[in-house]
Phi, psi and omega in degrees: 000142177304136182301321180296319179293318179301318179298316179293320179301315179296319179301329182258021171088010178273144179227149178295133183273099186297322184295321181276326180090349176219161175087172182230150180224150178221142178280339181276135180289332181265006181298320182296318179298313179295321178297312180299317179298319179297320178297315181295317178298320179298317179297316180296322178295318178296316180301321182286341187247017178291125181291146181292134180269029186255157171202164175105205190302314185255029186308309186297313181290323177295318179295321178298316178297318179298312180301318178297319180294319179294318178297318178297318178298316178299314180297320180292322176299311179298316181295317181302323182261004176069037182244000000 
């Protein structure tokens, strides 16, 4: 499992199931929902903060357009999942 996902899973009360050897378990019934929301928020935050790959003559206007596109992507991710 990806370390970032594992870290979020632990933060929301999930623990590795030693007996089975795979999978995660939580005693809280709402743990999965909170875990999923945390993953989605993390993705949306990353989408909003991708640095612009531009340089040169139109750097400022290109970066502004890039920033707007990243913000829009983040907003759409959150809206799609109702967060």
